[in-house]
Steps between C-alpha positions, in 0.01 A plus 500: 500500500830309486606297799863457585670196647790543742709267712450538874850645553441761230160581652668564833747741339245677276201486737433876495504509116275194479260650751487821294420295189205337672376822661507690169305224324784400268458130573523234765826345613545122508776392738687176434716285723702216350321549167149467646244777549450542875328838545336784313518866593165669424333818618310494829180601316526198269575276797185620678296418188649150489508420871166316517591288198840420650342386826258280308788346302693438822197332658465273198869412521465418872196283429694312233782444748255365759354265237849384404570428868183295520596308187847439649348293779473749785152364572370153576194451281243228561283485189273232643399720793535825309742645756845655506735548791742793490734654755370782720765736360391426146133547595577836663690609187209400278254695718728807503537484120123465463440806717758698302333404170157599629647832615624561145156411362334738749742777401420446134125495571521821705691672219226401252186573703413815300532323164216351302494123567466426127813706430689301765376174344627614159839596646530162673404313183759698300770433760423128500516492122838681500642249749366206298652639178833560674498150650408346165778687320761414765413129488563483125 
């Protein structure tokens, strides 16, 4: 299925035609602004299938941002005492992010409760291997 790439202004003008393309299964639409891909128009059914994965990816990205903030010196770390002092706002953000991640995990678990645990283990192992291969190929 061929995807098409359109500039954001063109997408605005041809929105109905682009929507018809997606709805009829003729391909997804990648929307660019200033030469960079900024959005993708896909069917609602495909979005529903991907939603859990997207939330997981977003949680990982937020965790990486929190780690980067920590590395940037937003915390006072005392290695001798094994303590760290952070602002209350930052602590509240970390707790909120943690709760959001656990909610995603719970949602995934609930969606899998009727599946054979060994099948889930295999799926997880395959997903991990795909990510490792992708990371290895992108670092070369």
